[in-house]
C-alpha positions in Angstrom: 0.1 0.1 0.0 1.5 3.2 -1.0 0.8 6.5 0.8 -1.9 7.7 -1.7 -3.7 4.6 -0.8 -3.0 5.0 2.8 -4.4 8.7 2.9 -7.6 7.4 1.1 -8.1 4.8 3.6 -7.6 7.2 6.4 -10.3 9.5 5.0 -12.6 6.8 4.3 -12.3 5.4 7.9 -12.7 8.5 10.0 -13.4 11.4 7.7 -14.6 13.4 10.7 -11.6 12.7 12.9 -9.2 15.7 13.7 -5.8 15.0 11.7 -3.8 18.2 12.3 -4.2 21.1 14.7 -2.2 24.2 14.3 -3.4 27.2 16.6 -6.7 28.1 15.1 -6.2 25.8 12.1 -7.8 22.6 12.3 -8.0 19.8 9.5 -9.9 16.5 9.6 -9.0 13.5 7.5 -11.7 14.3 5.0 -10.5 17.8 4.7 -6.8 16.6 4.4 -7.6 14.2 1.4 -9.3 17.1 -0.2 -6.2 19.5 0.3 -3.9 16.8 -0.7 -5.9 16.4 -4.1 -5.9 20.0 -4.7 -2.3 20.7 -3.8 -1.3 17.8 -6.0 -3.1 19.1 -8.8 -1.4 22.6 -8.6 2.0 20.8 -8.4 1.2 18.9 -11.6 0.4 22.3 -13.2 3.9 23.5 -12.1 5.3 20.6 -13.9 5.9 17.9 -11.2 5.4 14.3 -12.1 5.4 11.0 -10.0 8.9 10.4 -8.7 10.0 14.0 -8.5 11.4 15.2 -5.1 9.8 18.2 -3.3 12.0 20.2 -1.1 10.5 21.7 1.8 12.2 23.9 4.3 9.4 24.7 6.6 8.9 24.6 10.4 6.1 22.4 11.8 3.0 24.1 10.6 0.0 22.9 9.0 1.1 23.8 5.3 4.1 21.3 5.9 1.7 18.5 6.7 -0.6 19.3 3.8 2.4 19.4 1.3 3.6 15.8 2.8 0.5 14.3 2.0 0.0 16.0 -1.3 3.3 14.9 -2.4 2.2 11.4 -1.7 -0.9 12.0 -3.7 1.1 13.0 -6.4 3.6 10.0 -6.2 6.4 12.3 -5.4 9.3 12.1 -2.8 9.0 14.5 0.0 12.4 15.9 1.0 12.0 17.9 4.4 15.1 20.1 5.1 16.3 21.8 8.1 15.1 25.2 7.8 17.7 26.5 10.5 20.4 25.6 7.9 22.4 28.5 6.2 21.0 29.4 2.8 24.1 27.8 1.2 23.6 24.5 3.3 20.0 24.4 2.3 21.2 24.9 -1.3 23.4 22.0 -1.3 20.6 19.7 -0.2 18.1 21.0 -2.7 20.7 20.5 -5.5 22.0 17.1 -4.2 18.4 15.8 -3.9 17.8 17.2 -7.7 14.5 18.6 -6.4 11.8 19.6 -8.7 10.5 22.2 -6.5 11.3 24.1 -3.2 8.9 25.3 -0.4 10.2 28.0 1.8 9.1 30.5 4.4 10.6 33.6 5.6 13.1 31.8 8.0 14.2 29.8 4.9 13.7 32.2 2.0 17.3 33.0 1.4 17.8 29.8 -0.2 15.5 30.9 -3.0 17.9 33.1 -4.3 20.8 30.5 -4.6 19.2 28.1 -6.9 18.1 28.5 -10.5 15.7 26.4 -12.8 13.7 25.3 -9.9 10.1 26.7 -9.1 9.9 28.2 -5.6 6.7 28.2 -3.5 6.6 30.6 -0.5 4.1 30.1 2.3 4.7 33.7 3.3 3.9 34.8 -0.2 7.0 36.9 -0.6 8.2 35.2 -3.8 7.4 32.5 -6.4 3.8 31.0 -6.0 2.1 31.5 -2.9 1.2 28.3 -0.9 -2.5 29.4 -0.5 -2.6 29.3 -4.2 -1.9 25.6 -4.4 -4.8 24.9 -2.2 -7.0 26.1 -5.1 -5.8 23.7 -7.6 -7.8 21.3 -9.7 -8.0 17.9 -7.7 -5.4 15.3 -9.0 -6.6 11.7 -9.6 -4.0 10.4 -7.3 -1.0 8.1 -7.6 -2.9 5.0 -6.2 -0.7 2.4 -8.4 2.7 4.0 -7.3 4.9 1.0 -6.4 5.3 0.9 -2.4 8.8 -0.2 -2.5 9.6 3.2 -4.4 11.0 6.1 -2.2 8.1 8.2 -0.8 10.3 10.3 1.7 14.0 11.4 1.8 15.5 12.6 5.0 18.9 14.3 5.4 21.1 13.3 8.3 22.4 16.0 10.5 26.1 15.9 9.1 27.9 16.1 12.2 30.8 15.3 9.9 31.1 16.4 6.4 28.1 16.8 4.0 24.6 15.6 5.1 23.6 12.4 3.5 20.2 11.7 2.0 18.5 8.8 3.4 15.8 7.6 0.8 12.9 5.6 2.4 10.1 3.8 0.7 6.6 3.8 1.6 7.0 0.2 2.9 9.6 1.1 5.2 7.8 4.1 6.4 4.6 2.4 7.0 6.5 -0.6 8.6 8.2 1.9 11.1 5.0 3.6 11.9 3.3 0.5 12.5 6.1 -0.6 14.8 5.8 2.6 16.7 2.2 2.4 17.2 2.6 -1.1 18.7 5.6 -0.5 20.5 4.2 2.6 22.3 0.8 1.1 22.9 -1.0 3.8 21.1 -5.0 3.6 21.0 -7.7 5.0 18.6 -8.0 8.7 19.0 -4.4 9.5 20.4 -3.4 13.3 20.6 0.2 13.8 20.3 2.5 16.8 20.4 4.1 17.7 17.1 7.1 19.5 18.0 9.8 17.1 16.9 11.1 18.5 13.5 9.3 17.0 10.7 12.8 17.0 8.9 13.7 14.5 11.7 12.6 10.8 11.9 10.8 11.2 15.2 8.8 14.1 13.7 7.9 11.7 10.8 6.7 9.0 13.1 4.5 11.1 15.1 2.8 12.4 11.9 2.4 8.9 10.5 1.6 7.0 13.6 -1.3 9.3 14.2 -2.8 8.5 10.8 -2.9 4.8 11.8 -5.0 5.5 14.9 -7.2 8.3 13.7 -5.3 10.4 16.0 -4.3 14.2 15.8 -0.9 16.0 15.6 -1.0 19.2 17.6 1.8 21.1 16.0 4.2 23.3 17.7 6.5 25.3 15.4 9.1 26.7 17.7 9.8 24.9 21.1 8.6 26.6 24.2 8.3 24.3 27.3 5.7 26.5 29.0 3.7 26.9 25.7 4.0 23.1 25.4 2.5 22.6 28.7 -0.3 24.8 27.9 -1.0 22.9 25.0 -1.0 19.4 26.7 -3.4 20.8 29.2 -5.8 22.5 26.8 -5.9 20.0 23.9 -5.7 16.9 26.4 -2.8 15.4 24.7 -2.5 11.7 25.4 1.1 10.8 24.3 4.5 12.4 24.0 7.4 11.3 21.7 10.2 13.8 22.5 14.0 14.0 22.6 15.4 13.8 26.2 16.2 17.5 26.5 12.6 18.5 25.6 11.6 16.5 28.5 14.0 17.9 30.7 12.6 21.5 29.7 9.1 20.3 30.3 9.9 19.2 34.0 11.8 22.6 34.6 8.8 24.6 33.3 6.4 22.4 35.3 8.3 23.1 38.5 8.0 26.8 37.7 4.6 27.3 36.5 2.5 23.9 37.2 0.1 22.8 34.5 -2.0 19.5 34.3 -0.4 16.7 32.5 -2.8 13.9 33.7 -4.1 13.2 30.1 -0.7 12.0 29.1 -0.7 8.3 29.6 2.1 7.1 27.0 5.5 8.8 26.9 8.7 7.8 24.6 12.0 9.3 24.1 14.7 8.8 21.4 17.6 10.6 19.5 19.8 10.5 22.8 20.4 8.9 26.1 18.1 9.9 28.9 19.8 9.7 32.3 18.4 7.5 35.1 17.7 10.7 37.1 15.5 12.4 34.3 13.6 8.9 34.0 12.8 9.0 37.5 11.6 12.8 37.2 9.4 11.9 34.2 7.7 8.9 36.2 7.1 11.3 39.1 5.7 13.9 36.8 3.6 11.9 34.5 3.1 8.6 36.0 2.9 7.0 32.6 1.2 3.7 31.7 3.9 3.2 29.0 7.3 4.8 29.1 9.6 3.8 26.1 13.2 4.1 25.2 13.2 3.8 21.6 16.7 3.0 20.2 17.1 3.8 16.4 18.2 5.7 13.5 16.9 7.6 10.5 18.2 4.6 8.4 16.5 1.7 10.1 14.2 3.6 12.4 13.9 1.0 15.3 16.9 -0.9 16.7 15.6 -1.8 20.1 12.9 -1.0 22.4 12.4 -0.8 26.3 8.9 -0.4 27.1 9.3 -0.3 31.0 11.5 2.5 31.8 10.4 2.2 35.4 12.1 -0.9 35.9 15.3 -0.3 34.1 16.0 3.5 33.6 18.1 4.2 30.5 18.0 0.5 29.2 17.6 0.4 25.7 15.9 -3.3 25.7 15.5 -5.8 23.1 15.3 -5.7 19.5 12.0 -4.0 18.0 9.4 -6.3 16.3 11.0 -5.9 12.7 14.6 -6.3 13.9 17.7 -8.3 14.6 20.6 -6.9 16.5 24.1 -7.8 17.1 27.0 -6.7 18.9 30.5 -7.2 17.0 34.0 -6.1 17.5 34.3 -2.5 18.2 36.5 -1.6 15.5 35.5 0.4 12.1 36.3 -2.7 10.1 34.6 -5.2 12.1 32.5 -8.0 10.4 28.9 -8.4 11.4 30.0 -12.2 12.2 32.5 -11.2 14.8 30.3 -11.1 17.8 31.7 -10.1 21.3 30.9 -12.1 24.5 28.0 -11.4 26.8 28.8 -8.4 29.0 31.7 -7.1 26.7 31.4 -3.8 24.9 30.8 -4.2 21.2 29.6 -2.3 18.2 26.0 -2.2 17.4 24.9 -3.7 14.0 21.2 -4.0 12.9 20.0 -6.3 10.0 19.1 -4.5 6.7 16.6 -7.2 6.0 14.1 -5.3 8.4 11.1 -3.9 6.7 11.9 -0.6 8.4 15.2 -0.3 6.8 16.6 1.8 4.0 18.5 0.1 1.1 21.3 2.7 1.0 22.2 6.5 0.9 21.4 8.8 -2.0 24.3 8.6 -4.5 26.9 8.2 -1.5 28.6 5.0 -2.2 31.5 6.0 0.2 28.9 6.1 3.0 27.5 2.9 2.0 31.0 1.2 2.0 31.4 2.7 5.5 28.3 1.8 7.4 26.8 -1.1 5.1 28.5 -4.4 5.4 27.3 -7.8 4.6 23.7 -6.9 5.0 24.2 -5.2 8.2 23.9 -1.5 9.0 26.5 -0.1 11.5 25.6 3.3 13.2 28.7 3.6 15.2 27.4 3.2 18.6 28.6 1.0 21.3 26.7 -1.2 23.7 26.6 -4.3 25.9 23.9 -7.1 26.7 23.4 -7.5 30.5 22.7 -10.7 32.3 18.9 -10.5 31.4 19.6 -10.1 27.7 18.8 -6.4 27.6 20.8 -3.8 25.7 22.6 -0.9 27.3 24.2 1.9 24.9 27.5 3.3 26.5 28.4 5.8 23.7 29.6 6.2 20.3 32.9 4.7 18.7 34.0 8.3 18.0 33.0 9.6 21.4 35.0 6.9 23.3 37.9 8.7 25.5 41.1 6.8 25.5 42.8 8.3 28.7 46.0 6.8 30.1 45.4 3.8 28.0 42.3 3.1 29.4 38.9 3.2 27.5 36.4 5.8 29.2 32.7 6.0 28.1 31.0 9.5 28.6 27.6 8.2 29.5 28.3 6.5 32.7 30.2 9.7 34.0 27.4 11.9 33.0 24.8 9.6 34.6 26.7 10.1 37.9 27.2 13.7 37.5 23.5 14.6 37.2 22.7 12.8 40.4 24.6 15.7 42.1 21.6 18.2 43.4 23.5 21.2 41.8 23.9 19.5 38.4 21.2 20.2 35.7 23.0 18.7 32.8 26.5 17.4 32.2 28.4 16.3 29.0 31.9 14.6 29.0 34.4 14.6 26.2 38.2 13.9 26.0 40.5 16.8 25.5 44.1 16.6 24.4 46.6 16.0 27.2 50.2 15.8 27.0 50.5 12.8 29.7 47.3 11.0 29.4 46.6 11.5 25.6 43.0 12.6 26.5 41.7 14.1 29.6 38.2 13.2 30.7 36.7 16.8 30.8 33.1 17.5 32.3 31.1 20.5 31.0 28.5 21.3 33.6 25.1 23.3 33.5 24.3 24.0 37.0 21.1 24.9 38.9 23.0 26.5 41.6 26.6 27.1 42.8 28.6 24.2 42.9 32.6 24.0 42.7 34.8 21.4 40.8 36.2 20.1 44.0 32.6 19.5 45.3 31.8 17.5 41.9 35.2 15.5 42.2 34.2 14.6 45.8 30.9 13.3 44.5 32.6 11.2 41.8 35.1 9.8 44.2 32.3 8.9 46.5 30.5 6.7 44.2 31.5 2.9 44.2 30.2 2.7 40.8 32.9 4.8 39.0 36.5 3.8 38.9 38.9 6.5 40.0 40.6 6.8 36.7 37.5 7.5 34.9 36.6 10.7 37.0 36.7 14.0 35.1 40.2 15.9 35.5 38.6 19.3 34.6 35.4 21.0 34.9 33.9 23.8 32.5 30.7 25.5 33.8 28.5 26.8 30.9 24.9 28.3 30.6 23.9 25.7 28.3 25.2 22.6 26.2 25.4 22.9 22.3 22.6 20.8 20.8 21.0 20.0 17.4 17.5 21.0 16.6 16.2 17.6 17.5 17.7 17.9 21.1 21.0 15.8 20.4 24.2 16.6 22.1 27.0 18.1 19.9 30.2 16.8 21.8 32.3 18.0 18.7 31.5 21.6 19.3 32.6 21.3 23.0 35.9 19.9 21.7 36.2 22.6 19.2 35.5 25.6 21.6 38.5 24.6 23.9 
């Protein structure tokens, strides 16, 4: 089933159900189908054909969602881009994708002046074709016969090293991932979720699609504000949240300052980064959720593992998802998927590409394929270990591992300990060059109130869980930690700034 068929089914099952809420804008599934048909018809008049790529540099707004479904009705490939990128970075992605159209708003309009030969649609009607005009198009028949194995979406990775990479994903992979998300998070009919994770990110995409399977509604928030999100949770009676740990952290701080009711939220999940045990405990206290999921995965394969009971094992990544096979192999970049490590040893994560959720390779990047795809397995670069129960724990990334004095040090276990100090709000640990040790373990701290490096060192020394050689040799106090738009810690920036 391709996404044109999927949308038609949604509109036939529950035409009156709310699909999208964006401020005063409300769109039911029946209205969503009509809007998609009309916008697809207008795109056809602009020269687009099935298989064409539609670049979209918009925030989370209802126009973004309408364009998503219109592209699918047309049979095209939706290419959402990070609108926060510089115009030249957006230009690279638009041109790399060989886009047939680019849709912008005021925040991303600068890219329009850098590209030639590509029609521009502007939501804010400052240049090119106004988006509002697309909604007046003659309805298109719909690409109901498009092969579900063809790309329907192409996401660009964050590009922490080198240029961003295009990740084409088929309708089959996206539907499998969304269905798995529904099952693994325990979603029920009529869920209401917060749509704040960027729609150019796999978590944002998952929230959008998962709601379509259960006749649920996506309540959009274009710009992250924890107080505004709390108000939306209370006013709209949101029932589930799927957020990066950073956003949960912000919600709890805002809740402490200005309490709002979150009683309607019964299912919560996080992904994109590790969540400390302390933050897990605080989320349990604040939300008292029926389901609390740690979803470990990637853009390329969506799910790796799932732990749906964070109360029992805070921070644990759990076991392979319903579509997955996972291995831990030798922690070197050239490791074969057959070189398994012994139980309890730290190994490199490998995920089978036989999964229905998996992509088939990067967009025109054989170098990236050669680096991360081997013998039918995908290597995301993460390190983990199985515990005695057979559950996975992520201990860091290969390129984040610190070798200090000849010993391997994994940042996550130190960060987990540091945030248990009452004065530490957030912590990030990296290795900085050191003449004697090679790399010195260095902690960057965001404190809630005054604390000294000596106090934090005593806190680490007092812990029976942390070996003395692993404790930080230096502390740097910051107002905030550098993070991506999806809430992922950018350790490389900490290293570069020193």
